[in-house]
N, C-alpha and C positions, 0 to 999 in steps of 0.2 A: 718569529712566530707570525703567521698570517692572521690578521684580525678577522673575527667571525662576522658574518652577515647579520646586521641588526634584526632583519626579519626572521632569520633562523633562530636567533636568541629569543625573540618574542614568542615564536611558535613553541620552542622548547619550554619556556616558562609557562605558557598556557597549558601545555601537555602535562607538566608536573602538577600544576594547580588542579587540573581536571582529575588526574589520577589520585591526588590526595583527597579531593572532595568525594570521589567514589569510594575510596577506602574508608573515609570517615562515615559516610552514609551506611555502608555495610556494617561497620563496627557498632554504630548507634542502633541499627535495626536489630542486630544480634543481642545487644544489651537490653533493648526494650522487650524482646521476646523472652530472654532468660529471666529477666527481673520483673516480669509482668505482675507478680504478686505484690511488688512494692510500688511500681509505677501506676498501676490502675487506680488504687485508692487515692494516691496523690493527685492524679489528673482529675478524677471525679470530684474530689474535695475542692480543687481550685475552680472547677466549672460551677459547682453549686454555691461556692463562695461568691462568685460574680452575680449569681441570681439573688442571693439573700442579703448581700451587703447593704442595699438601699433600705431594707427593713431595719437593720441594726442602726443605720444612720437616723432614720425617723424616730426610733425609740431613744436614741441618744439625744435628739433634739428636745425630748421631754424629760431629760435628766435621768434616764435609766442607764446605768453603767454598761459598758460593752460586754463584760462577762455575763451579766444578767440577761442582756438582750440576746446573746448567743445561746444561752440556756433556753430562753423562750422559743427561739427559732428551731432549735434541735427538738425540743419537746413537741412543737407544732408539726414538724416533719414526721416524727415518730407516730404522732396521733393520726395524721393523714395516711401514713403507710399502714398502720394497723386497721384503720377503717376500710382502706382499699382491699386489704387481704380478706377482711371479714365479708365484704359485699361480693368479692370475686370468687370466694371459695366455692359457693354453691354452683354457679355456672361452669366453673373449671372442673369441679368433680363430676358434674353431669357429662361434660364433653369427654373427660378422660375415661369414664365408664362406657361411653358409647363408641369410643375411638376404635377398639378392636372389631366390633361389628361393622362399623362404617368401612374400615379398611378391607375386611373380608368381602363385604358386598361389592365394593369397588373392584377388588381383584377378580371376583367372579364375573362381573360384567365386562371387564377387560378381556378375560379369557373368551367370552362369547364373541367380542369384537374381533379378536385375533384368530378365531377358528376358521373363518373363510380364507384368511391369508395363509394359514397353515395348510389348508386343503389344497389351495392353488400351488403352494411350494412343493407339497408332496406329489402332486400330479406332474409338476415340471421335473422333479427328480426321477420319478418313475419313467417318464418319457425319455429322459437322457440315458437311463440305464438300459432301456430297450434298444435305443439307437446304438449305444456302445457295445451292447451284448454282454453286459456284466450284471451279475445279480448282487443286490445289496446284501452284505453279510448280516446274518442274524446277530442281534445283540441281546445278551442276557440281561436280567434285571441289574440295575446299578447297585453296586456293593460299596457305596460310599460310607463314610463314618456316620454313625447315628448319634446325634447329640442327645444326651439324657436330659429329661425335663428337670431333673433335680438340680443340675448345675446352672441352668439358665436363669432361674429365679434369683438365687443368691447373687449371681454376678450382676444382674440388672439392679437389684436392690442396693448393691454396693456402689454402683455407678451413680444411682440417684442420691444416695447418702453423701457421697463425695462431692457431687455437684451442689447439693443443698448446703453442705458445710462450707464449701468455697464461696458461695454467694453470700452467706451470712457473715463469713469472715471479712469479705470485701466491704459489705455494708457497714459493719462495725468500724472498720478502719476509716472508711470515708466519713462517717459521722464524727469520729474523733478529730480528724483533720479539719473538717468544716468548723467544729466548735472551737478548736484552738486558734484558727486564723481569724474567725469572727470575734473571738473574745479579746484578742490583742489589738483590735481596732485597725488602724492603717499601718501598723508596725511592719507587717509582712511586705506591703507595697513599698514602704520606704527602704527596707533592707534590699529588696530586689532592685529598686531603682539605683541604689548605691553601687551595685556590682555590674549594672548594665552599661554597655558603651553609650556615650552621649549621642542621641539622635541628631540628624541634621535639621529637623524641624521640631520645635517645642522642647519639652523636657522628658526625661525618662518616666517620671510619675504621670505625666499627661498621656504618654504612650500606653502605660499600663491601664490607666483609666479608660482610654478609648477602647482598648482591647476588651476590658470587662463590659463596657457598654454594648459592644457588638455581640459578644458571646451571650450576654443577658437577653438582648433583643432577639437573637436567633432562637434561644431555647423557649422563651415565652411566646413568641409568634408561632413557632412550630407547634407548641402545645395547643394553642388556640385553633390553628389550622387543622391539626389532627382531630381535635374535638368536633369541629364542624364536619369533617369528612367522616368521622365515626358515626355521627348521627345520620348522615345521608346514606352511608353503607348499611346501617342497621335497618332503616326504613325500606331501602331497596330490597334487601334480602327478605324482609317480611312480605313485601308485595309479590315477589316471585315464588314464595313458598319454601324458602330455605329453612332448615331446622335451626332453632336457637338464634334468632336474629340479634339479640343483645350481645351475645358472645362475639359475633363478627364485628360489631361496633367496638367492643373493648379491644379485641385483637388489632383492629385497624389503628386505634389510638396509640397503642404501644409500639407496634411494628413499623409505623410510619416514621418513627424517630430514627430508623435505620434506612438511610437513602438506598434506593434500588433493591437492596437485599430484603427489606421488609415487604415491599410490594410483590417481589417474586414469591416469597413465602405465602403471602395471602392468596395470590392467584393459584398456586399449586394446591393449597388447602381447600379453597373454594371449588376447584375442579374435581378433586377427589370426593368431597362431600356431595357435590351435585351429581357425580357419577353414581354414587351409592343411593341417592335419593330419587332421582328422576329416571325415566325410561327413554324418552326421546333425546336424540343428540342435540336438538335445538335447545331444549331446556337445560341440558348438561352444560352447554357452552354459554348459556345466558348469564349465570352467576359470575364466572371469571370475566366475561366480556363487560358486564356492568361495572365491575370493580375497576377494570382497566380504563373504561370511559370516565368514571368519576375521578380516578387518579390523574388522568391526562388533563381534564378540565382544571383540576386543582393546581397542577404543576405549571400550566401555561397561562391561566387566567388569574388565579387567586394568589399564588406564591409571589410572582414578581411584584404585584401591587402591595402585598403585605410586608415583604421584606424591604422594599424600597432600595435605595442606593447603598445602604449600609453593608450589604452582603452580596456583592456582585462578583461571583467566582466562576472560573472556567469549569463548565460541566465535565469535561474530560478529567480535569484535576480533581474534581469532587469524586468521580467514579473511581479513579486510581487510589485516592486517599482512603475511600471506604473499603476497597478491596484489600489494601495493605493493612488497614486497621483491623479488618476481620481476620486476616492471616496472623497478625501479631497477637491480638488480644481478644479475638472472638467478638461477641455481641458488644462488649464494652468498647472495643476498638472501633467498631462501626458507628457506635453512638457518639463518640468524641471526635470522630474524624473531621467533620465539617467545622465545628467550633475551633479546633486546633488549626485547621487550614486557614480560617479567617484570621486567627491570631498571628499566624506566621506571615500572612500578607500584610497586616498592619505593621509588624516589626520591620518587614522588608521595605515597606513604603517610607517609614520613618528613618531607617538606617542610611538610605541613599536616595537621591532625587531621581536617579535613572536606574533603579534596581531591576535587573533582569528577572530575578525570581518573582518580584511583584508583578512584572509585566506578563509572566507566564501564568500566574495564578489569577490574573484579572480576567473578567468576562470578555 
């Protein structure tokens, strides 16, 4: 038998490794998509555990047991959530009641803007018919299926009920997971460190601790940045005469937790509302342009300084992770995408001194 070329063997080994990696990624993605009802609460519970673990440690320093500290944290979260729902219910109800009229006004103005284009297109088609010598066939009224009004409302109500029930179910499971992990102290971290491969630098528990610190810093700093941006957006919308400025600030605070996707939603919503509110094209473009300007300044001047060196990730990797997270888990996937990406980078850094994955994810 002739010995094989070592380079050919190395190439074949790399090909097999790449193929197995691709297959593993596809299987993992399918599992995450199919089992999203299980994985979403677990992931959210772990993220919020990283945020509230220092609170439990502070309470433990004054001799409050971990179960009691976890109970206080959960009750505090529920209280804040209830207060938020109470204060947001009125502006959200107002926005929901005005949404059909706003969309109808925007649609009517769009039709006015499209009318000259339609007239030009019709004139061009007529000129072409005259040149070719053909007459355009007469078309009768469209006989498409007419949807009954009675079937639309129950179907919409059913979708709303199913969505609300799903959100409440995820919320309850997340709170239960948060309570159980916090109530057991550092037991979860110790068990996780016991099954993790030994890192090349430090210990497994130090890797988990560093991951929690980065995730906690990201979520808290993002919340503060979003709060400042929300105040600026609300004031700007008030100055240019947009209806319900506080609501735009509230939406900014929440949707900016979704990188790229949240900003896109805000720009579209502002453009539609401005189109229904103002007549001049300049005023219509002013609201979305102001939001884009504020968001650009925040992303390029505030965020790099606020996040520091703890979260330097490749922007392309962030965009891809957000899109993949949105595809797999919707809003929850886009929300957890960046913290999970930061955690993966830390584990990759600790697992190998020259990790290719860490190099790809780094800025």
